[in-house]
N, C-alpha and C positions, 0 to 999 in steps of 0.2 A: 187752961182756964177758959171757959166760954163766957162771953159777954152777951148780955141780953139788952135789947132796947128798953129803957124805962117807960116808954110810952105804949108799946104793944107786946112786950116780952118776947119778941122774935130774936133768935140768936144769929141771924145771918146778915152780914154787912158787905157792901161793895165799895172798893176804893175808887174814888173819882177825884176830879179837880173842878174847882169853881172859882168865881171871882168873889173876893171878900172885901167889904167896905168897912174900914176902921174909922171911927169918928170919936173925937174928943174936943170939947170946948169950941165947937164950930169949925174945926179943921178936920180934913178927911185924908185918908190914904187908901187908894184902890190897889188891892193885891191880887193880880190875876194868877190863875193856875195854882190856887191854894189847895193842898191835899185835904180831903175830907173822907169820912166814912158815912155811907148812906144806908139806912136800914132797908133791906130788900123787901120788907113787908109794908111798912107805913111811909117810907121815904124821908123820915126824920134825918137831919144832917147832924153829924157829930164832928167837932174839931178837936184835935189833940192839943192838950194844954201847952206843950212845948212850942207848937206852931203859933198859937196865939201870943205867947210870951215873946217870940221872935218878931212877930208883926208889931207888937207894942214897942219893943226896943227900937225897931227901925223907924217907927213913926216919930218917937221922941228924938232920935238921932237926926232925922231930917228936919224936925222943927227947930232943933238947936244948931243946925248947919254943920253938924259933925259928919254927916253923910249927905250925899246928893241923891235925889230921886232919879229913877231911870228916865222919866219924862214927866212933864207937867201938862195936864189936860184941863180944858174948860168944861164946866158942867152947867147946863142951864138950870134955872131955878124958877119955880112958879108956885105961889101960895094956893092952897086948896080953896079957901073961902074968898 
């Protein structure tokens, strides 16, 4: 079965890795090396549903202290206006 990009109808994708930032209620989880498919024509990024579900599961496990993060980083913040 061939999958086509819903944005440009191109059928070719490249497997890559990227950093994914999950956010919920003002809390964040940075997930480096997240697998993605990238459309070879328009560059649109597609995430597998199972990958996103696992990221969400880990986020809530860390928030409830059932799991520990690999590391904690500080992130500077600055308002636009």
